[in-house]
ZADO-1210 file (C-alpha; in nm, 4 decimals, padded with zeros to 6 digits):
<atoms>
<atom x="-03.9069" y="-07.6152" z="06.5897" code="UNK" pos="1"/>
<atom x="-04.2435" y="-07.5327" z="06.7459" code="UNK" pos="2"/>
<atom x="-04.3235" y="-07.2903" z="06.4648" code="UNK" pos="3"/>
<atom x="-04.2514" y="-07.5612" z="06.2072" code="UNK" pos="4"/>
<atom x="-04.4831" y="-07.7953" z="06.3941" code="UNK" pos="5"/>
<atom x="-04.7540" y="-07.5304" z="06.3901" code="UNK" pos="6"/>
<atom x="-04.7039" y="-07.4858" z="06.0171" code="UNK" pos="7"/>
<atom x="-04.7174" y="-07.8629" z="05.9748" code="UNK" pos="8"/>
<atom x="-05.0383" y="-07.8756" z="06.1724" code="UNK" pos="9"/>
<atom x="-05.2033" y="-07.6202" z="05.9466" code="UNK" pos="10"/>
<atom x="-05.0768" y="-07.7872" z="05.6293" code="UNK" pos="11"/>
<atom x="-05.1806" y="-08.1369" z="05.7402" code="UNK" pos="12"/>
<atom x="-05.5277" y="-08.0159" z="05.8411" code="UNK" pos="13"/>
<atom x="-05.5851" y="-07.8272" z="05.5161" code="UNK" pos="14"/>
<atom x="-05.4577" y="-08.1142" z="05.3024" code="UNK" pos="15"/>
<atom x="-05.6779" y="-08.3514" z="05.5010" code="UNK" pos="16"/>
<atom x="-05.9779" y="-08.1365" z="05.4159" code="UNK" pos="17"/>
<atom x="-05.8828" y="-08.1343" z="05.0476" code="UNK" pos="18"/>
<atom x="-05.8456" y="-08.5122" z="05.0356" code="UNK" pos="19"/>
<atom x="-06.1761" y="-08.5509" z="05.2172" code="UNK" pos="20"/>
<atom x="-06.3379" y="-08.3277" z="04.9530" code="UNK" pos="21"/>
<atom x="-06.1745" y="-08.5398" z="04.6831" code="UNK" pos="22"/>
<atom x="-06.3263" y="-08.8484" z="04.8419" code="UNK" pos="23"/>
<atom x="-06.6672" y="-08.6812" z="04.8405" code="UNK" pos="24"/>
<atom x="-06.6360" y="-08.6181" z="04.4681" code="UNK" pos="25"/>
<atom x="-06.4941" y="-08.9542" z="04.3614" code="UNK" pos="26"/>
<atom x="-06.6086" y="-09.1953" z="04.6372" code="UNK" pos="27"/>
<atom x="-06.2676" y="-09.3631" z="04.6149" code="UNK" pos="28"/>
<atom x="-06.1684" y="-09.4874" z="04.9598" code="UNK" pos="29"/>
<atom x="-05.8000" y="-09.4099" z="04.9119" code="UNK" pos="30"/>
<atom x="-05.8734" y="-09.0352" z="04.9312" code="UNK" pos="31"/>
<atom x="-06.0629" y="-09.0814" z="05.2552" code="UNK" pos="32"/>
<atom x="-05.7831" y="-09.2890" z="05.4077" code="UNK" pos="33"/>
<atom x="-05.5168" y="-09.0353" z="05.3066" code="UNK" pos="34"/>
<atom x="-05.7299" y="-08.7475" z="05.4359" code="UNK" pos="35"/>
<atom x="-05.7865" y="-08.9154" z="05.7712" code="UNK" pos="36"/>
<atom x="-05.4161" y="-08.9935" z="05.7942" code="UNK" pos="37"/>
<atom x="-05.3314" y="-08.6292" z="05.7382" code="UNK" pos="38"/>
<atom x="-05.5806" y="-08.5219" z="06.0045" code="UNK" pos="39"/>
<atom x="-05.4148" y="-08.7697" z="06.2413" code="UNK" pos="40"/>
<atom x="-05.0737" y="-08.6140" z="06.1694" code="UNK" pos="41"/>
<atom x="-05.2091" y="-08.2677" z="06.2476" code="UNK" pos="42"/>
<atom x="-05.3063" y="-08.3628" z="06.6035" code="UNK" pos="43"/>
<atom x="-04.9600" y="-08.4380" z="06.7482" code="UNK" pos="44"/>
<atom x="-04.8124" y="-08.1409" z="06.5640" code="UNK" pos="45"/>
<atom x="-05.0718" y="-07.9180" z="06.7273" code="UNK" pos="46"/>
<atom x="-05.0207" y="-08.0669" z="07.0717" code="UNK" pos="47"/>
<atom x="-04.6412" y="-08.0402" z="07.0645" code="UNK" pos="48"/>
<atom x="-04.6532" y="-07.6866" z="06.9248" code="UNK" pos="49"/>
<atom x="-04.8978" y="-07.5867" z="07.1992" code="UNK" pos="50"/>
<atom x="-04.6531" y="-07.6990" z="07.4670" code="UNK" pos="51"/>
<atom x="-04.3895" y="-07.4545" z="07.3448" code="UNK" pos="52"/>
<atom x="-04.5922" y="-07.1699" z="07.1965" code="UNK" pos="53"/>
<atom x="-04.8981" y="-07.1746" z="07.4197" code="UNK" pos="54"/>
<atom x="-05.2510" y="-07.2655" z="07.3238" code="UNK" pos="55"/>
<atom x="-05.3463" y="-06.9070" z="07.2367" code="UNK" pos="56"/>
<atom x="-05.0734" y="-06.8731" z="06.9767" code="UNK" pos="57"/>
<atom x="-05.1466" y="-07.2141" z="06.8287" code="UNK" pos="58"/>
<atom x="-05.5192" y="-07.1441" z="06.8168" code="UNK" pos="59"/>
<atom x="-05.4632" y="-06.8163" z="06.6324" code="UNK" pos="60"/>
<atom x="-05.2088" y="-06.9791" z="06.4007" code="UNK" pos="61"/>
<atom x="-05.4431" y="-07.2605" z="06.3054" code="UNK" pos="62"/>
<atom x="-05.7064" y="-07.0037" z="06.2088" code="UNK" pos="63"/>
<atom x="-05.5054" y="-06.9637" z="05.8889" code="UNK" pos="64"/>
<atom x="-05.6584" y="-07.2927" z="05.7788" code="UNK" pos="65"/>
<atom x="-05.9895" y="-07.1048" z="05.7455" code="UNK" pos="66"/>
<atom x="-05.8225" y="-06.9038" z="05.4704" code="UNK" pos="67"/>
<atom x="-05.6108" y="-07.1727" z="05.3082" code="UNK" pos="68"/>
<atom x="-05.8809" y="-07.4396" z="05.2756" code="UNK" pos="69"/>
<atom x="-06.1283" y="-07.2261" z="05.0757" code="UNK" pos="70"/>
<atom x="-05.8513" y="-07.0782" z="04.8626" code="UNK" pos="71"/>
<atom x="-05.7156" y="-07.4234" z="04.7754" code="UNK" pos="72"/>
<atom x="-06.0714" y="-07.5444" z="04.7169" code="UNK" pos="73"/>
<atom x="-06.1058" y="-07.2648" z="04.4654" code="UNK" pos="74"/>
<atom x="-05.7726" y="-07.3565" z="04.3056" code="UNK" pos="75"/>
<atom x="-05.8154" y="-07.7352" z="04.2860" code="UNK" pos="76"/>
<atom x="-06.1924" y="-07.7815" z="04.2717" code="UNK" pos="77"/>
<atom x="-06.3086" y="-07.4564" z="04.1099" code="UNK" pos="78"/>
<atom x="-06.5222" y="-07.3782" z="04.4148" code="UNK" pos="79"/>
<atom x="-06.6722" y="-07.0327" z="04.4363" code="UNK" pos="80"/>
<atom x="-06.5160" y="-06.7815" z="04.6710" code="UNK" pos="81"/>
<atom x="-06.7704" y="-06.5063" z="04.7242" code="UNK" pos="82"/>
<atom x="-06.6605" y="-06.1427" z="04.7482" code="UNK" pos="83"/>
<atom x="-06.7817" y="-06.1308" z="05.1082" code="UNK" pos="84"/>
<atom x="-06.5475" y="-06.4183" z="05.1932" code="UNK" pos="85"/>
<atom x="-06.2474" y="-06.2083" z="05.0895" code="UNK" pos="86"/>
<atom x="-06.3469" y="-05.9533" z="05.3542" code="UNK" pos="87"/>
<atom x="-06.3573" y="-06.2259" z="05.6157" code="UNK" pos="88"/>
<atom x="-06.0218" y="-06.3632" z="05.5022" code="UNK" pos="89"/>
<atom x="-05.8852" y="-06.0130" z="05.5545" code="UNK" pos="90"/>
<atom x="-06.0348" y="-05.9976" z="05.9035" code="UNK" pos="91"/>
<atom x="-05.8787" y="-06.3294" z="05.9947" code="UNK" pos="92"/>
<atom x="-05.5399" y="-06.2111" z="05.8674" code="UNK" pos="93"/>
<atom x="-05.5792" y="-05.8846" z="06.0577" code="UNK" pos="94"/>
<atom x="-05.6548" y="-06.0790" z="06.3745" code="UNK" pos="95"/>
<atom x="-05.3470" y="-06.2959" z="06.3283" code="UNK" pos="96"/>
<atom x="-05.1286" y="-05.9883" z="06.2696" code="UNK" pos="97"/>
<atom x="-05.2707" y="-05.8016" z="06.5697" code="UNK" pos="98"/>
<atom x="-05.2247" y="-06.1071" z="06.7930" code="UNK" pos="99"/>
<atom x="-04.8641" y="-06.1431" z="06.6745" code="UNK" pos="100"/>
<atom x="-04.7868" y="-05.7805" z="06.7634" code="UNK" pos="101"/>
<atom x="-04.9513" y="-05.7810" z="07.1054" code="UNK" pos="102"/>
</atoms>
């Protein structure tokens, strides 16, 4: 259950960022309200997951949002993802994998 909450935390945070971006492009308040609501859902998911998994695991797990948000920004908003960013995405993934094995 804690792993699902961690996944939910990451998904809610990334979707919140996407809706916030949508608000910035359209200036329609509904996108801002939905984005803030999603951010608010991420907080309890993170807190409950941290109780079971530990803050270190949750912190490393939420770092995946630094990969997902730019990739979804590229997909939905045609934002540029620079070649150097792909290297950093790889480093983040490597860090998550190393942390999971240690």
